[in-house]
C-alpha positions, 0 to 999 in steps of 0.5 A, a space after each residue: 199559530 206557528 204550530 198550526 203552520 208547521 202542521 199545515 206544511 207537513 200535511 202538504 209535503 206528505 200530499 206532495 209525496 203521495 202523488 210524486 209517489 202515484 204518479 211514479 207508479 203510474 209511469 212504471 206501469 205505463 212502461 211496463 204495458 208499453 213493454 208488453 205491447 212491444 214484446 207482444 207485437 214483435 212476438 206475432 210479428 215473428 210468428 207471422 213471418 215464421 208462418 209465412 216462411 213456413 207456409 212458402 217452404 210447404 207449397 214449394 216442397 209439397 208434391 201436391 202444390 208442383 207442376 207436373 213433370 210430365 212431358 209437354 204433349 198435346 194431352 199434357 194437362 198440367 199447362 192450359 193454353 188458349 188462343 194459339 192460332 199460328 204461334 207454335 204450341 211447342 215453343 209455348 210449352 217449352 218457355 215452362 220447361 224449366 218449371 216441371 216439378 217445382 212449386 206453383 208459387 215459385 214459378 216466376 210469371 212476369 218473367 214467362 210472360 216476358 219469354 213468351 212475347 219473344 215466340 214468333 206471332 206472340 204479341 202478349 200473353 198472360 199467365 195465372 196459377 190454377 192451385 193446386 198444380 196447373 197453369 193456364 196461358 192465354 196467348 194473344 196473337 199478332 194480326 197481320 195488316 199486309 204481306 211483304 216480298 222478302 229477299 230469299 236468296 241469290 239466283 245467278 241469273 241476271 234479269 231476275 237476281 233475287 228470289 223472293 219469299 212472301 212474308 207478313 207484317 203487323 200494325 207494329 212493324 213486325 215481320 211475321 213467318 206464313 203459317 198455312 195458306 196466304 190471308 186474304 184480303 191483305 195488300 202487298 206493302 212495297 217499301 218494308 225491308 227486313 233489315 230496316 229497324 223496328 220504328 222504321 218499319 212501324 211508321 211506314 207500316 202506319 202510314 198504310 193503314 192511315 192511307 187505307 183508312 181514308 180510301 176504306 170505301 175503295 179497299 177492294 180495289 187497291 191490291 198494293 200500297 208502296 210507302 218507300 217515300 213517306 212523302 209520296 205514297 202510291 197505291 196500285 188501283 184496280 180499275 174494271 180492266 186494268 191496273 193504275 199506279 196512282 201517286 197519292 203524296 202524304 195526304 187528302 188520299 181520297 179527294 186526290 183519288 177522287 180526282 183521277 176517278 172524275 176524269 178516268 173515262 177521258 183518259 182510259 184508252 191511252 193508259 197502258 197497263 200499270 200506268 203511273 199517275 201523279 195525282 198529288 198536285 192540285 187538280 191535276 194528274 201527270 203521267 209519268 213516262 209517255 201515254 200510250 196513243 188512242 189508236 194502239 
């Protein structure tokens, strides 16, 4: 009986050793497989990285993928520019002068887009690569919403000490140089100075646009808007035979203009040219300065 028990114990011990060896073998094989996969992955990553580096070098140095070195002329086929009306084509092409002869892949498109935005009249721009060797530039120009008078020079004349030149302004308050004839149907905006910071100009232009939007049905009769005082906006209103300056305040512009129009026939004979009338008070029209007599 004792011999049988020892035999059974030996068999169990041998079985445990076999299982231990099998487990060790499995662990070794698993480790080898993991090592193999790791080495394979590293090799693949290395090959991909090397391929990308070589591909980038190829695209950068191969002449077939380089922006033409030919001059920036009207017939220059290397760079196509669309959307130009007032902005300078020469200024746009100059942005890419340093890219001539460089690989298309080496050109920093976002940096060039930022540079294009600094050009007069350019509000935004898009730049894209056209393989193998071209660029396309889409320019979005600023849209003027009014013209302003900017001091140009001192005259030395006591009565008219300063000469002014017309310039344009867009909805962002950016002042634009005139290109060609004066755009039609733009109002003269007063209260905007070139020396003002951009935020101040933008705020005042937006005040004008808000006023004109409310008075859109009368837009063709409003040649001038004065935003010098943001709490007391003024318009020049063209009636059939004269111009009147109306102080409208900063709200309910249409209601106040209609108050003037309802009473206009009763006071028109006493109004001088460019009379100044305050209609910002409830239901009242107040003359700033004396009215002319009816007999005059």
